[in-house]
N, C-alpha and C positions, 0 to 999 in steps of 0.2 A: 791316344795322344800322350806323349811323355810329360810327366809332371816334374820328376826329379831324376837325376842320373849322376853317376860318379864312375871314374875309371877304376874298376875293381872286379876281379873274378873271384867269386866266393860261393860257399854254401851259406844259406841264410834261413832265418825264421822270424816271423812277426811276433811281437809281444802279445801275450794273452789279452783277450777282450776285457777281462775284469780289471786290467790296469788302466783302462780308460783311453782318452784321446788328448793330445795327438799320439799316434802309435809310434813304436820304436822298431827298429830292425836289428837283430843280432846277426852279424856277419863274421865268417871265419875263412881264412885262406884255404882255398880249395885244393884238394890233393891232385897233383899233376900239373898245376899251373905254376908259372914263374914270371917274375916281373922283368922289366927291361934291363935291370942290373944283374940278372941271373942270381938273385938272392933267394934263398930257401927259408927265410924267416917267416914265421907264421904268427898271426895275431887274431885275437877275438875282439871285435869292436861292436859297440852299440851306437847306432846312428839314428838321429831324429828325423822323422818324416812329418813335416808340417806343411800340408798342401795348401794352407791358407796363405803362406808366404809365397807369392807368385813371382817376385823379382829375384829370387835366388833358386837356382836349379840344383845346387850341390846338396848332398846328404851329409850334414855336419856330423862329425864324430863327437859323442858326448862321454864315451868311456872306452878304455883300451887296455888290454893286458896281453902278455906274450903267451903263445901256445908252444908246447913241446913238439908238435908235429902238425902237418896239414891234415885237413879233415874231409870226411865224406858227407856227414849229416850234422845238422844243427837243429835243436829243438828247445823251446822255452816253456817252462812250467810255472804256474802261479804259486806252487807249493813252497813252503819253508822260507818265508821272508816277505817283506812288504813289496819287493820288486820281483819275487820269485827266484828261480834258478835256471841256468842255461847249461845244457849238456851238449857236448860235441863228441863224435866218434871218429877215430883217426885210422890212418893206414897202418900204424904200428900195433894195432890190436887193442888199444886202450880207449876207455871212455872217460872223459874229464867233465866234472860237474862243478860249475862256478856259481858263486853268489852274484846275482845281477846287481845288487846294491853295491857290492865291493867293486865290481867292474865300473859302475858309474862313478864311484868315489875316486877311482884312479885317474879320471879326467881324460881329455882327448890326447894328451901326450904320454899317457901311461904305457908301460911295457918297453919303452925304448931303452931304459937304463937298467932293466931287470937282469941280474946275474945269477940269482938263486935258481936252483933246480926246481923249486916250487913256485909257480907263478902266483901273483897276487890274486886273491879272491877264490883260489881253488879250494873247494870243500872236500871232494872225494875223487879218487881215481879207481877205476875198475879195470883189472888186468885179466879178466876171465878168458878173453880171446887173444892173448898175447901170441904174436906171430902171424895172425890172420887179420886182414883188413876188415873193419867193422863198417859194412855198408848199410846196415839196417839199424836204426835207432829212433825211438818214438816214445814220448810221454803219453800216458793214458789220459785222454781228454776228459773222461768222466771222473776218474779218481787219479788226480795228478801226482800222487805219491808213488804210483807204479810206473815203471818204464821197462821196455823190452829192447834187447840187443840181438843182432844176428850178424854172422861173419862169413868170410869166404870158406871156413872149414865146415860149413853146413850146420853149425850148432847155433841154436837160439836160446836165450835165457830171459827169465822174467825176474825183476828186482823190485824191492820196496824200500822206501825211505822212511817208513813209519814203524815205530816200536810197537810191537803187538801187545806188550804189557802195559805201557804207560800212555800210548797214543801220541807220544812226542816224535820229534825228528831224530833219526838215527842214520848211521852210515849205510850205504847200499847193502842190502841183504838178499841173497839169492833165494827164490822160492821154488821149491820142487813141486811142479804141478803135474807133469805127465812123464811117466817113466818109459824107457825104451822107445824114444821118439825116433822114427826112421829118418835117415839122412837122405834128403832128396837133392843134394848138391849145394853149391855156394849160394848164400842168401844175398840177393841184390836189393831187396826192399822189404819192409814190413810196415803194417799199419794197424793200430787199434781201431776197433769199431767206435764211431762217434757217439752212439747211444748206449750200447751194451758193453759194460766195462770188462766182462769176462770173455769177450770174443776178439780175436785178432787174426790177421792173415799174414802169411809170409810168401814171398815170391822168390823162386830159385832160378839159377842159371839154366837148369834143364827144362824150363818152360812149364813149371807146375806151380799153381797157387794153392797152398794148404791153408784151410780155415780151421782154427782151433777153438775149442770150448774149454776154458780153464776151470769152470765150475764143475763140469762133468768129467774133467780130466780125459778128454778124448778129442780126436780129430773129427770135425763135422763133415768135411768133404775135401776132395782134392780135384781141382780143375786142371785138366791136361790141356793147357792153352796151346802148347807147341803142336800137339797132334791135330788140333782143329784149326791151326793157323799156318799151314804150309811150312812147318819147322821154324817158325819165327820164335825168337827168344824174348822173354819178358824183361822190361827195363824199369817199369814203375806201375804202381797200383794205387787206387783211391776208392774209398767207400762212398756210397750214396748217403747223404745226410738224412733223407726222409724214408726211402725204401730200404728196409733193414737188410734184405737179402741180396741187394745188388751192389756190384762194384765194377769199376772200369779198369781195364788193363791196357798198358802201352807196350808196343813191340819194337824190336830193333830194326836195323837196315834191311834184314831179309824180308820183312813184311811190315812196313812202317804205317800201322793203322792203330786206331783205338777200338777196343772191343768192350761192349757192355755185357756182363755175365749176370745170371740169376742163379743163386745156389740151389733153388728148387728144381731147376732144369739145367744142371751143370754138365751137359754133354756138348752143346754148341752154344756160341754166343747169341744173345738176342739181336744184336746188330753191330755193324762195323762202320767206322767213320774214317774215311780216307781223305788225305789232303797234304800230308807231309811227304817230302821226297826222300828224307832220311829218317833214321830211327827216332822214336819218341824218347826223350830224356827226362821229362817231368810231367806230372799230372796234378790237377787241383780241382776238386769239386766244390763249387761255391756253397757256403753255408746259408747265405741270404737268399739265394735263388737256386733251387735244386735242379732247374732245367738248364744250367750252364756248367759245362766242364771245360776247363782250360788245359791246353797241352802245349809243350814246347819240344823242339826237336833239334837234331844235328844239322838241319838245314837253316838254322837261325830264325825260324818263324815261330810266332806265338799265336795260337788260334783258340777260340772257344766255340763249343758245340752245344746243340740241344740233344741230350742223350735219349729223349723220348722219340724223336723223329730221325735222328742221325744227321741232321742238316747243320751246316756251318753257319754260325751267327756273326762272327766278326774276326778281325785279325789286327794285330799290332804292326807297327812299322818294323820290317825285318832288320836284323843286325848283321847278317852276313857271316856270322861265325857260330860255332857249336854252342848251343845253350845248355846251361847246367841244370836249372830248376825253374819252376814257376809256382807262385802261391798267391791266393786271394788274401786281401787284408781282412781280418776278422771284424773290424769296427767301421771301416769305410767302404760302403757298397761300391762295386764297380772298380775299385782300385786294386791293381795287380802288380806284383814285383817279379822281375826276371833277372837272371845273371848269365853271362856268357864269357867265353874265352877271349873276347875282343881285346882287352877286358872292358866290360861295361855292366854295371848294376843299374837297372832302370826301375822306376816306379811310374806306372802309366795308369790311365783311366780307360775303361772300355765303353764309356758313354759317348765320347766324341771321336768316333772312328770313321774314317773315310772308306766306304765300300762301294762296289759297283757290280752290275751283272748279277750273278748267282749268289753274291755275298751280301745281299740286302738283308737287313735285320727283319726276320719274320715274326718274332714275338717281342712284346715289350717286357723288360725285366720287372720284377715286383717292386723294386725300389723306385721305378719311374712311373708305375701305374698309380692313378688316383684311386684310393680305396672305395670311394662312393661319390655319387653326385648329390651333394647336399649343401645347404647354407643355413646358418642359424642367426636369428635376429636378437635384439636386446631383450625380448620377452621370452627367450628360450623356446621359440617356435621354430621348428625345423621344416624347411621346404626341401623335399627329396623327390627323386624320380621313382615312380611306381615300379614294382618288380616286373621285369620282362619288357619294359617300355623305355623309350628315350624321349618321350614328350609329355606324358601324363605326370603332373606334379601332385604330390601328397603332402599335406600339412600335418604335423604331429608335434606334441609337446615333450620337452625333455623330462618333465616331471613324471611322465609315464614311460620313459625310454627304458629299454632293457638294461639290466645291470651290467656292470663291467665284467670281463671274463673272470677276474679273481673273485669278485663278489658272488657271481653266479656259481662258481666252483665251490665257494664256502657254503652257500645255502644248500646246494645239492648234496654236499657231503653231510651236513647236519641232518637233512631229510633222510638220507640213506641210513645214517646211524640210528635215527629214532625208530626205524622200522623193525629193528632187531631187539628183542628183550635183553636185559642185562644178564650177562653170564651165559647166553645161549651160544650154541655152536656156530650159528649163522653170524653173530656179531664177532666172534673170534676169527672166523674165516675172513670176514670183511676187513677187519683190522690187519690181518696178515697180508691180504691182497693189496691193501693200500700202504704197505711197507711200514706199519707200526708194530713191529715184532714184539717189542717189550709190552706194549699195551695188550696185544693179543695173548701173550703168555699170562699177563695178570688177569685178563678177562676169563681165561679158561681155568685159572687156579682157584676154583670155588671149593672143591673138596680135597684137593691135593696141591702142594706147592711144587710138584714135579715139573710142570710146564715152565715155571720160572727158572728152576735149576737147569732144565734142558736149554733154555735160552742163554743163560749166563755161561754155560759150559760149551756152547756151540763153537766149534772150531778149536777147542783147547786140546792139544795133543800131549802136553807135558805140564806137570805142576811146577817145574823148575823154571825160574826166570831170573835174569840178571846175573847169572853165574858165568864168568868168563872161562876160557880154556885154562886148564891146570888148577881149577879151584874146586873140583868135585869132591875131594877127600877131606875138606875142612870140616864137614859135618859128621864124620864117622867117630865112633867111640874110641877107636885105636889111637886117634890123634889128640884125645882129650888129655891135657897135662895133669889133671887131677886124678886120673886112674893109673898114672905111672908110679906105682908104689914099690918100694924095694922089697926084696924077699924076706928080710928080717922083720920089717914093719908089718907085712901081710901075715906072717906067721903069728905074730903077737895079736893081731886083730882077730884072726880066726880062733885063737885060743880063748880070748876074752868073750867073743860072741858065743862060742860053744858053751862056755860056762854059764852065761846068762840064760841061754835056751834051756839047758839041762835043769837049771834052778827055777824055771818057770817065769822068769822075768822077760816076757816077750816085748813089752814096751821099751824097756831099757836096751834090749838087743836091737830092736828096730832103730832106736835113736843112735846107737853106736854105728850101725851100718850107714845111716844117712850122714853122720858126721864124717865118716871116712869116704863119702861120695860113692859108696857101693850100693847104688839104688836097686840093682838087680837082686842082690842079697836081701835088701830091705823088703822088696815085694814078696820074696819067697818066705821070709820070716813073718811078715805082717799077715800073710794068708792064714797062719795058724790062729790068729785072733779074728780076722775077717772084718767086714763092715767098716766101722769108723777108722780102724787102724790102716786098712788099705787106702782109704780116702786121704788120710794124713800123709802117707808116703807119696801118693800121687801128687798132692799139692806141693810137697817139698821138691819133688823131682821137676815139676813144671817150673817152679821158681828158680831152681838151679839152672835149667836149660835156658831160661829167659835171660839170666844174668851172665852166663858164660858162653853160650853158643846159640844165639838167636836165629841162626840160619836153619835150625831144625824146625821149620815151620809146621811140619806134621805134628810135632810134639806140642807146639803152642796151640794148634787147633784142638788137639785132644784135651788139653787143659781147659781151654775156653768153653768147649762143648760140655765137659763134665761139670764145670762150676756155673755155667750159665752167664759168666761175666766176659763180655767181648771187648772190654775197654783196652785190655793189653794188646789185642790184635789190632785195634784201631790205631793205637799209638805207635805200633811197630811198623817198620818199613816193609810191608808185605803187599802183594797185589790186592787191590780193592775188590776185584771180582771174586777172589777166593774167600775173602772175609764175608762178603755179602752172600755167597753161596752157603757158607757155614751157618750164617744167621737164618737164611731161608729154610735150610734143611733141619735145624735143630731147635731154634727158639720158638716156643709155642706161647699162646695166650696173649695177654696184654703187653708182655715185654717185647714182642716182635717189632711193633711200630717204634718203640723207644730205641731199640738197638739199631734199626735202620736209620732213624733220624740222627742218632749219635754218629754213625759212620758217615752219613751225608754231610753233617756239619763239619766233620774233620776234613773231608774231601773238598768241601766248599772253601774252607780256610786255606787249603793248599792250591786253590784255583783250578782244581780238577772238576770242572762243571759237569762233564759227561758222567763220571762216576757218581757225583752227588745227585744228578738227575735220576739215575737208576735207583738209588737208595730211597729218595723221596717218593718215587712212584710206588715202590714196594710198600712203603709206609702209608700210602694214600695221603701224603702231605702235599696237597695241591698248592697251598699258600707258599710253601718253601720252594716248590718248582717255579712258581711265578716270580719269586724273588731272585732265583737264579737267572731267569730271563731278563730281569731288570739289570743284573750285573753284566749280562752279555749285551745289553742295549739292543734287544731285538725289536723289530718294527711292531707297532701296535696291532696291526692286522694279524700277524702271526701269533702274537701273545693271546689275542682273543680266540682265534681259531683253535690253537692247541690247548688252551685252558678249557674250553667247552668240551673238546674231545677227551681230555683227561678227566673232567668232572663226570662225564657220562660213563667212562670206564670204571673209575674208582667209586662212583656214587658219593663223592665228597665235594662240597662246594667251597670255592675260594672267596675270600672277602677282604683282600688286602687293598691298601691305598693305591699301590701301583696298578693293580688290576682295574680298579675304578678309573684311574687316569687313562688306561689303554681303552677301556670300554667307551669312555667319553670321547676319546680321540677317534676311535673307529666309528662311533655314531655320528660325529661331526663330519667325518669323511663321507659317510653314506648320505648325509644331508646335502653336502656340496655336490655329490653325484646325482642328486635329484631323487632320493629314495627315502622320504621321511617315514613311511610305514615300517621299513626295515630298521631304520635308525632308532625309532622310539624305544624298542625293546632293550637295546644296549644302553641307551641313555637312562631308562628307568632303573636298570640294574645298577648302573654307576651311581645314580642318585640314592638308591637304597643303601649302598655301601657307604656313601658319605661324600661323594665328589660334589663340590659346590657348583662348579660350572654346569655339570649335568643336571643338578637340581633346578638351576635357573632355567635351563633349556626346557626341561620337562614342564615346569610351571608355565612357560610361554606356549607350549604345545598343547596344554590341556583343553583349550577351547577348540583346537582343530580335531582332536581325536577323542574328546570326552573322557579324559583320564581322571581317575579318582584323586581326591585331594590327599596330599601327604599327611601322615599322622602328626608330624611336628609343625604343621601349618606352612605358610609360604616361606620361601628362603630369604625373606626380608622383614623388617619391622619398622613401624613409623618412628620417626625421630622424636624423642621426648621434648616437651615444651616446659621450660623451667618456670616455676612460680615466683622466683626472685625478680623484683623490679630492677629494670636496667637503670643506669645513671641518667639517661635521657628522660625516662618516665618519672624518676624521682625529682628531677629538676622541673618538669612540667607541673607536677602536683604542688610543689613548693611555691611556684609562681602563681598558680590558681588560688591557693590559700592566702597568699599575701594580697592578691587583688580583692578577694572577698572581705578581708579585714579593712582595707581602704574604703570600700564601698559602704561597709557598716558604719564606719566612723563618719563619713560624709552624711549618711542618712540620719544618724543621731544628732549631728550638728544642725541639720535642717529642721528637725523636729523641735529642738530647743529654741531655734530662732523663731519658729512659728508660735511657740508657747509664750515667748517674751513679747512678741507683737500683740498677741491676744490680751495679755495682761495689761499692756499699756492702753489698749483700746477700752478695756473695762473701766480703767481709772478715769478716762476722759468721758465716758458715757455710762455711768453706773446704773441709771434707771432702765436702760434698754437691754441689759445683759442679765442672765440668770444669776442667782445669788451664790450658787455653788461654783467651785473652782473649775478651771479648764480641764477637759477630759485628757487623761494621759493614755496614750496608746501603749498597749502591752509591749514589753521588750522581750522578744523571742531569743532563744539561744541561737548561736551562730549556725548550727546544723539545721535547726528548724526553719530559720529564715531563708536559708539558701539550699533547701532540698530541691533538687532538679528532677523534674519528670522527663526521662529520656524520650518519651513519646510526644511531649508537647511541642508545638510549633509557635513561634512568636506571632501574636495577633490572632490566634485561632483558639477555639474552645478545646479543652482537653479531650483526648479520645476516651471512649467508653472503656470501663474496666472489664476484665474477663467475667463472663457469665451474664453480662447485661448489654450485649451487642444489640443494636436496633433490629437487625435482621433475625436475631434469635438463632443464628446458625451455629453457635458454639455452646457446648454444654459444660458447665462448671464442674470441676472435680468434686465439689461439695454437693452437687445435685442442682437441678433446675429449680427456680422459684415457683411458688404455687400459682402466681398470676403474673402474666407477662408484664414487665414494667420497664420504664425507661429511667435513665439517671435524671436526677433533678436538674433543672435548668438554672 
């Protein structure tokens, strides 16, 4: 079913999967097509493919620039920019590479008013195949800074956009990979292998598919498709994304079929798939579903097949005209794009296809298949079908579920690494097999640093870098202006030097030679004195070259190695690999790590993180490497994995704050995945380093796993209670004291009133009362009168004091009484 379409005949390419969703289409005016106005103008356009918008079928243009010529191939690479780069190969023999961001910035109306010979957004132009149409053009999917071109002259080339010295982006540079390549005829198509970056295939008009191994600089095999296909000629090829040695070949009108070939048995094809009535014009092997290969042909039909059985799986609505190309979308499963001479550019889906008879869909694509029959409840209990049955239900808990693929891979890697002793040949081989070449070199450099030198110098063919054409002679002594001395001055200099030597003044003669910049003479004269004098001349000569001709890097290296001071090399604009190689080869003892760290710091400040990483690894500075990963904002899982790998290799542990944060983050991720046993070791280490969150989590998990108490106690402390009375308390105590004073005054007034009454009574009846005066009750101090027993209750006898409980169940701190007693009643 068609999702989007627009009236356009074009060569096209989908945006890379890393650029996300919704995808984009890069379209370019196809060679040999013409619009209804007979215009030959050519444009490169970027169109938005938003399948969620169902009420609009057009593919809107979001960026547009003019092209110098109509094209045969278009490809989009994610390299060299936030939106990547787009390359087009044209019939004039040129390849044009544009910045996708600049094309988008031009807008939908860009290119219409361009009058300059250089279109907007054009980065580079390759004229290697001038005069021959370039029908083969493809960016390397594994290493997108490489691309290959092939033309009608039968010549193919490999190019790189990466500077070998700095690692930055540079203009396309041709790489000489295989010498004396046989010319098998005009190249109609070429394809890089989707997995192995050093393998690619070329298809020629003579019906031969050549497979090349760039690492070994040889041809792997040559498939004579024409001989096995009734003289049919090749029109397109595509690699199997999962079976490394298989590819599919499309043939022309003479034998319009698809053939699946295996390089291991490259005499006859494994199978043929017939259904087109005219030649195949385009092939696309689905990356999401390796059992689906799409093809389009000159009969206007687009089909997809199962290459394992050779059966046809489905077909799009025919367009009735010659189709140009077909491509699966890398981010939307089952979405496919086609272009034809109608003109018509279509974006369709393979999921809603009307088929009948023999065209019924025999297998369900992976994106439609349910991965498993399972259901999870709120308690993380999983109900799933038992293996091999469709009725028996098995209950399991997510807490004991298998680890995620990445977690399992990490644990398996750590287990394999721990099996090999440090510095052993087995560990070195394992590191090399797992593509950790630097760590393998470091692991094997126990008694000699030669392995590190071999690694750093791998692939280095010349010590010169950065020197453009015509600049080769600037470093020669003949061009040094300080050595251009006139004949008269030179004669005077020789006379004076000779006199000093004859008189035995060697040091003065050497100083004169150096003042005149005749360092060769100075070395010859200093040899007479030897030792310290030669060293002095050497130091002066190095200083002179550094100041006047720093391009003589070999002299700078000699000076740094002789003095043991590499700071000048670090500060100079020289390749960091050469500096690190010099340090590895010549710096011994404790100064080695310091020199490596100094170089690493300089490279880190220049944001050359790759070079800084190499230096810190050589210095066993794991903390510095982790800090680099912090600057690169790497995911926590990768930081933890690579740090453990680096610690095991260097035998040095890291203890930085960022590592603790990553350890805690990774431990929390394991906890959320239902793996507390695996998480606790990362949380404990993060807590030991000082991460507060990890410390709290470990404290909470100690009852689950019986973890030891931390040395510094729990990660919390009880809040202190102040001894200072609050204002409310002070007000309460003041009110209580005032109340006590009032009660005392009232009691005293009552006593005085009773005393007066008694005195009056005695005067009235003197014979019935005693002769002495009325008794006066003692006046107690305020505190004694109002001493409150907190244990007394109103109307109840006071409770017994400690040590005299009636039951005798409490023993006094002063000892029990000799005889059991009770308090007086």
